[in-house]
N, CA, C and O atoms as a GROMACS GRO file, in nm:
protein
  332
    1MET      N    1  12.055   5.761   5.300
    1MET     CA    2  12.182   5.778   5.231
    1MET      C    3  12.157   5.852   5.100
    1MET      O    4  12.069   5.816   5.021
    2THR      N    5  12.236   5.956   5.079
    2THR     CA    6  12.218   6.036   4.958
    2THR      C    7  12.323   6.000   4.853
    2THR      O    8  12.423   5.935   4.881
    3ARG      N    9  12.296   6.044   4.732
    3ARG     CA   10  12.390   6.024   4.623
    3ARG      C   11  12.525   6.089   4.656
    3ARG      O   12  12.631   6.034   4.627
    4GLU      N   13  12.518   6.207   4.719
    4GLU     CA   14  12.641   6.279   4.754
    4GLU      C   15  12.722   6.200   4.856
    4GLU      O   16  12.845   6.195   4.846
    5GLU      N   17  12.656   6.139   4.954
    5GLU     CA   18  12.727   6.059   5.054
    5GLU      C   19  12.795   5.939   4.990
    5GLU      O   20  12.911   5.910   5.019
    6VAL      N   21  12.723   5.870   4.903
    6VAL     CA   22  12.781   5.754   4.834
    6VAL      C   23  12.898   5.799   4.748
    6VAL      O   24  13.005   5.738   4.753
    7SER      N   25  12.881   5.904   4.670
    7SER     CA   26  12.987   5.954   4.583
    7SER      C   27  13.111   5.992   4.664
    7SER      O   28  13.223   5.961   4.624
    8SER      N   29  13.091   6.060   4.776
    8SER     CA   30  13.202   6.102   4.860
    8SER      C   31  13.278   5.982   4.917
    8SER      O   32  13.401   5.982   4.918
    9THR      N   33  13.206   5.882   4.965
    9THR     CA   34  13.268   5.762   5.020
    9THR      C   35  13.346   5.687   4.914
    9THR      O   36  13.459   5.645   4.938
   10VAL      N   37  13.286   5.671   4.797
   10VAL     CA   38  13.352   5.599   4.687
   10VAL      C   39  13.475   5.677   4.640
   10VAL      O   40  13.580   5.618   4.615
   11LYS      N   41  13.463   5.808   4.627
   11LYS     CA   42  13.576   5.891   4.584
   11LYS      C   43  13.692   5.879   4.684
   11LYS      O   44  13.807   5.864   4.643
   12SER      N   45  13.662   5.885   4.811
   12SER     CA   46  13.766   5.873   4.914
   12SER      C   47  13.837   5.739   4.903
   12SER      O   48  13.959   5.732   4.913
   13TYR      N   49  13.760   5.633   4.883
   13TYR     CA   50  13.818   5.499   4.871
   13TYR      C   51  13.909   5.490   4.748
   13TYR      O   52  14.021   5.440   4.758
   14ILE      N   53  13.863   5.538   4.635
   14ILE     CA   54  13.941   5.532   4.512
   14ILE      C   55  14.071   5.611   4.526
   14ILE      O   56  14.177   5.566   4.484
   15LEU      N   57  14.062   5.730   4.585
   15LEU     CA   58  14.182   5.812   4.605
   15LEU      C   59  14.282   5.741   4.695
   15LEU      O   60  14.401   5.739   4.667
   16LYS      N   61  14.233   5.683   4.804
   16LYS     CA   62  14.320   5.618   4.901
   16LYS      C   63  14.383   5.491   4.843
   16LYS      O   64  14.503   5.468   4.859
   17GLU      N   65  14.303   5.410   4.776
   17GLU     CA   66  14.349   5.279   4.730
   17GLU      C   67  14.422   5.281   4.596
   17GLU      O   68  14.520   5.210   4.578
   18PHE      N   69  14.375   5.362   4.504
   18PHE     CA   70  14.425   5.354   4.367
   18PHE      C   71  14.497   5.479   4.317
   18PHE      O   72  14.569   5.472   4.218
   19LEU      N   73  14.476   5.592   4.384
   19LEU     CA   74  14.538   5.717   4.339
   19LEU      C   75  14.606   5.792   4.455
   19LEU      O   76  14.584   5.912   4.470
   20PRO      N   77  14.686   5.724   4.536
   20PRO     CA   78  14.747   5.793   4.650
   20PRO      C   79  14.836   5.908   4.602
   20PRO      O   80  14.917   5.892   4.510
   21GLY      N   81  14.819   6.022   4.666
   21GLY     CA   82  14.900   6.138   4.630
   21GLY      C   83  14.846   6.221   4.517
   21GLY      O   84  14.899   6.328   4.488
   22GLU      N   85  14.741   6.174   4.451
   22GLU     CA   86  14.682   6.252   4.342
   22GLU      C   87  14.596   6.366   4.397
   22GLU      O   88  14.549   6.359   4.510
   23ASP      N   89  14.578   6.467   4.317
   23ASP     CA   90  14.494   6.581   4.353
   23ASP      C   91  14.347   6.535   4.352
   23ASP      O   92  14.296   6.496   4.247
   24PRO      N   93  14.280   6.541   4.469
   24PRO     CA   94  14.140   6.498   4.473
   24PRO      C   95  14.050   6.572   4.375
   24PRO      O   96  13.949   6.518   4.331
   25ALA      N   97  14.085   6.694   4.340
   25ALA     CA   98  14.003   6.773   4.247
   25ALA      C   99  14.006   6.713   4.106
   25ALA      O  100  13.917   6.741   4.025
   26GLU      N  101  14.107   6.632   4.077
   26GLU     CA  102  14.117   6.571   3.945
   26GLU      C  103  14.019   6.455   3.927
   26GLU      O  104  13.986   6.418   3.815
   27LEU      N  105  13.973   6.399   4.039
   27LEU     CA  106  13.879   6.287   4.033
   27LEU      C  107  13.738   6.341   4.050
   27LEU      O  108  13.697   6.379   4.160
   28THR      N  109  13.663   6.345   3.940
   28THR     CA  110  13.528   6.401   3.943
   28THR      C  111  13.425   6.289   3.931
   28THR      O  112  13.460   6.172   3.915
   29GLU      N  113  13.299   6.327   3.939
   29GLU     CA  114  13.188   6.231   3.924
   29GLU      C  115  13.193   6.160   3.789
   29GLU      O  116  13.144   6.048   3.775
   30SER      N  117  13.253   6.226   3.689
   30SER     CA  118  13.251   6.171   3.554
   30SER      C  119  13.388   6.124   3.502
   30SER      O  120  13.402   6.091   3.385
   31THR      N  121  13.489   6.123   3.590
   31THR     CA  122  13.620   6.072   3.549
   31THR      C  123  13.608   5.925   3.511
   31THR      O  124  13.558   5.845   3.591
   32PRO      N  125  13.652   5.886   3.391
   32PRO     CA  126  13.643   5.745   3.352
   32PRO      C  127  13.745   5.660   3.428
   32PRO      O  128  13.866   5.677   3.412
   33LEU      N  129  13.695   5.569   3.510
   33LEU     CA  130  13.782   5.489   3.596
   33LEU      C  131  13.836   5.366   3.524
   33LEU      O  132  13.955   5.336   3.533
   34ILE      N  133  13.749   5.296   3.453
   34ILE     CA  134  13.791   5.174   3.383
   34ILE      C  135  13.847   5.211   3.246
   34ILE      O  136  13.960   5.173   3.213
   35THR      N  137  13.770   5.283   3.167
   35THR     CA  138  13.816   5.318   3.032
   35THR      C  139  13.933   5.416   3.038
   35THR      O  140  14.009   5.427   2.942
   36GLY      N  141  13.949   5.486   3.149
   36GLY     CA  142  14.061   5.579   3.165
   36GLY      C  143  14.186   5.514   3.222
   36GLY      O  144  14.289   5.579   3.236
   37GLY      N  145  14.177   5.385   3.256
   37GLY     CA  146  14.294   5.313   3.303
   37GLY      C  147  14.323   5.325   3.451
   37GLY      O  148  14.426   5.276   3.498
   38ILE      N  149  14.236   5.390   3.527
   38ILE     CA  150  14.257   5.401   3.672
   38ILE      C  151  14.232   5.266   3.739
   38ILE      O  152  14.307   5.225   3.828
   39LEU      N  153  14.127   5.197   3.696
   39LEU     CA  154  14.096   5.065   3.751
   39LEU      C  155  14.125   4.957   3.648
   39LEU      O  156  14.070   4.959   3.537
   40ASP      N  157  14.211   4.862   3.685
   40ASP     CA  158  14.227   4.742   3.603
   40ASP      C  159  14.135   4.634   3.660
   40ASP      O  160  14.054   4.663   3.748
   41SER      N  161  14.146   4.513   3.611
   41SER     CA  162  14.051   4.409   3.655
   41SER      C  163  14.064   4.379   3.804
   41SER      O  164  13.962   4.358   3.871
   42ILE      N  165  14.185   4.376   3.857
   42ILE     CA  166  14.204   4.347   4.000
   42ILE      C  167  14.150   4.463   4.083
   42ILE      O  168  14.081   4.440   4.183
   43ALA      N  169  14.180   4.585   4.044
   43ALA     CA  170  14.130   4.702   4.116
   43ALA      C  171  13.978   4.707   4.113
   43ALA      O  172  13.914   4.745   4.212
   44THR      N  173  13.919   4.670   4.001
   44THR     CA  174  13.773   4.668   3.989
   44THR      C  175  13.713   4.569   4.088
   44THR      O  176  13.612   4.598   4.152
   45LEU      N  177  13.775   4.453   4.100
   45LEU     CA  178  13.725   4.354   4.196
   45LEU      C  179  13.741   4.403   4.340
   45LEU      O  180  13.655   4.378   4.424
   46LYS      N  181  13.851   4.473   4.369
   46LYS     CA  182  13.869   4.531   4.502
   46LYS      C  183  13.759   4.635   4.531
   46LYS      O  184  13.706   4.642   4.642
   47LEU      N  185  13.727   4.714   4.430
   47LEU     CA  186  13.621   4.814   4.444
   47LEU      C  187  13.487   4.746   4.471
   47LEU      O  188  13.411   4.790   4.557
   48VAL      N  189  13.458   4.640   4.398
   48VAL     CA  190  13.332   4.566   4.417
   48VAL      C  191  13.325   4.511   4.560
   48VAL      O  192  13.221   4.520   4.624
   49THR      N  193  13.434   4.454   4.608
   49THR     CA  194  13.437   4.402   4.745
   49THR      C  195  13.411   4.514   4.846
   49THR      O  196  13.337   4.495   4.942
   50PHE      N  197  13.473   4.630   4.824
   50PHE     CA  198  13.451   4.745   4.910
   50PHE      C  199  13.303   4.785   4.910
   50PHE      O  200  13.245   4.807   5.016
   51LEU      N  201  13.243   4.794   4.792
   51LEU     CA  202  13.102   4.833   4.783
   51LEU      C  203  13.013   4.733   4.856
   51LEU      O  204  12.920   4.771   4.927
   52GLU      N  205  13.041   4.604   4.837
   52GLU     CA  206  12.960   4.501   4.903
   52GLU      C  207  12.972   4.509   5.054
   52GLU      O  208  12.873   4.496   5.126
   53ASP      N  209  13.094   4.531   5.103
   53ASP     CA  210  13.115   4.542   5.248
   53ASP      C  211  13.055   4.671   5.304
   53ASP      O  212  12.990   4.670   5.408
   54GLN      N  213  13.077   4.780   5.234
   54GLN     CA  214  13.033   4.912   5.281
   54GLN      C  215  12.880   4.926   5.281
   54GLN      O  216  12.823   4.984   5.372
   55TYR      N  217  12.816   4.872   5.177
   55TYR     CA  218  12.673   4.896   5.159
   55TYR      C  219  12.587   4.771   5.174
   55TYR      O  220  12.467   4.775   5.148
   56ALA      N  221  12.647   4.660   5.213
   56ALA     CA  222  12.575   4.536   5.247
   56ALA      C  223  12.480   4.489   5.136
   56ALA      O  224  12.361   4.466   5.159
   57PHE      N  225  12.535   4.475   5.016
   57PHE     CA  226  12.460   4.413   4.908
   57PHE      C  227  12.559   4.339   4.819
   57PHE      O  228  12.679   4.363   4.827
   58THR      N  229  12.510   4.251   4.737
   58THR     CA  230  12.595   4.174   4.648
   58THR      C  231  12.586   4.230   4.507
   58THR      O  232  12.477   4.246   4.452
   59VAL      N  233  12.701   4.258   4.449
   59VAL     CA  234  12.707   4.301   4.310
   59VAL      C  235  12.706   4.173   4.225
   59VAL      O  236  12.793   4.088   4.240
   60LYS      N  237  12.608   4.163   4.139
   60LYS     CA  238  12.596   4.044   4.054
   60LYS      C  239  12.704   4.047   3.945
   60LYS      O  240  12.748   4.153   3.903
   61ALA      N  241  12.744   3.928   3.902
   61ALA     CA  242  12.853   3.918   3.804
   61ALA      C  243  12.827   4.002   3.679
   61ALA      O  244  12.919   4.066   3.628
   62HIS      N  245  12.703   4.004   3.631
   62HIS     CA  246  12.674   4.081   3.509
   62HIS      C  247  12.677   4.232   3.532
   62HIS      O  248  12.676   4.309   3.437
   63GLU      N  249  12.681   4.274   3.659
   63GLU     CA  250  12.687   4.417   3.690
   63GLU      C  251  12.831   4.469   3.697
   63GLU      O  252  12.853   4.590   3.699
   64VAL      N  253  12.927   4.378   3.700
   64VAL     CA  254  13.067   4.419   3.708
   64VAL      C  255  13.115   4.452   3.566
   64VAL      O  256  13.182   4.372   3.500
   65ASP      N  257  13.078   4.571   3.523
   65ASP     CA  258  13.112   4.612   3.387
   65ASP      C  259  13.127   4.763   3.378
   65ASP      O  260  13.102   4.836   3.474
   66VAL      N  261  13.168   4.808   3.262
   66VAL     CA  262  13.190   4.950   3.240
   66VAL      C  263  13.062   5.031   3.262
   66VAL      O  264  13.067   5.143   3.312
   67GLU      N  265  12.950   4.975   3.225
   67GLU     CA  266  12.823   5.046   3.238
   67GLU      C  267  12.793   5.085   3.383
   67GLU      O  268  12.739   5.193   3.408
   68ASN      N  269  12.827   5.000   3.478
   68ASN     CA  270  12.796   5.024   3.619
   68ASN      C  271  12.911   5.081   3.701
   68ASN      O  272  12.888   5.139   3.807
   69LEU      N  273  13.034   5.065   3.653
   69LEU     CA  274  13.149   5.097   3.738
   69LEU      C  275  13.251   5.192   3.675
   69LEU      O  276  13.361   5.207   3.728
   70ASN      N  277  13.217   5.255   3.564
   70ASN     CA  278  13.318   5.337   3.497
   70ASN      C  279  13.338   5.474   3.559
   70ASN      O  280  13.446   5.532   3.547
   71THR      N  281  13.235   5.528   3.625
   71THR     CA  282  13.250   5.659   3.689
   71THR      C  283  13.192   5.654   3.830
   71THR      O  284  13.116   5.564   3.864
   72ILE      N  285  13.229   5.752   3.910
   72ILE     CA  286  13.173   5.760   4.046
   72ILE      C  287  13.021   5.776   4.036
   72ILE      O  288  12.948   5.721   4.118
   73SER      N  289  12.976   5.850   3.938
   73SER     CA  290  12.832   5.868   3.919
   73SER      C  291  12.763   5.734   3.890
   73SER      O  292  12.657   5.706   3.945
   74ASP      N  293  12.824   5.652   3.804
   74ASP     CA  294  12.769   5.519   3.773
   74ASP      C  295  12.764   5.432   3.899
   74ASP      O  296  12.666   5.364   3.924
   75ILE      N  297  12.872   5.436   3.977
   75ILE     CA  298  12.880   5.355   4.098
   75ILE      C  299  12.774   5.398   4.199
   75ILE      O  300  12.708   5.313   4.259
   76ALA      N  301  12.757   5.528   4.217
   76ALA     CA  302  12.655   5.579   4.310
   76ALA      C  303  12.516   5.534   4.266
   76ALA      O  304  12.433   5.496   4.349
   77ALA      N  305  12.490   5.538   4.137
   77ALA     CA  306  12.360   5.495   4.086
   77ALA      C  307  12.337   5.347   4.115
   77ALA      O  308  12.227   5.307   4.153
   78LEU      N  309  12.441   5.265   4.098
   78LEU     CA  310  12.430   5.122   4.127
   78LEU      C  311  12.399   5.100   4.276
   78LEU      O  312  12.309   5.024   4.310
   79VAL      N  313  12.474   5.166   4.362
   79VAL     CA  314  12.453   5.150   4.507
   79VAL      C  315  12.312   5.194   4.545
   79VAL      O  316  12.242   5.123   4.618
   80LEU      N  317  12.270   5.308   4.497
   80LEU     CA  318  12.138   5.362   4.535
   80LEU      C  319  12.024   5.277   4.478
   80LEU      O  320  11.914   5.276   4.533
   81SER      N  321  12.050   5.208   4.369
   81SER     CA  322  11.945   5.122   4.311
   81SER      C  323  11.918   5.001   4.401
   81SER      O  324  11.816   4.934   4.387
   82ARG      N  325  12.010   4.973   4.492
   82ARG     CA  326  11.997   4.858   4.581
   82ARG      C  327  11.945   4.893   4.719
   82ARG      O  328  11.917   4.804   4.799
   83LYS      N  329  11.932   5.021   4.748
   83LYS     CA  330  11.890   5.062   4.884
   83LYS      C  331  11.744   5.095   4.891
   83LYS      O  332  11.694   5.132   4.997
   0.00000   0.00000   0.00000
């Protein structure tokens, strides 16, 4: 699994679940998801559940933060650190 594959999967999920109808080009690897207001606390938990189901690992409570989940790039790094 490559970083590009993870990023693409996560981007597709975010567009479908949280940004329906938005221009996919507007969501980049560095778009701020939490600090930019795209993900609130409930959406963040939905994203964590998706990651756990999709990639078969458990996100620890201390990892559910801006540092690990604020951008697609951050999320891909978290996923790849577990594989």
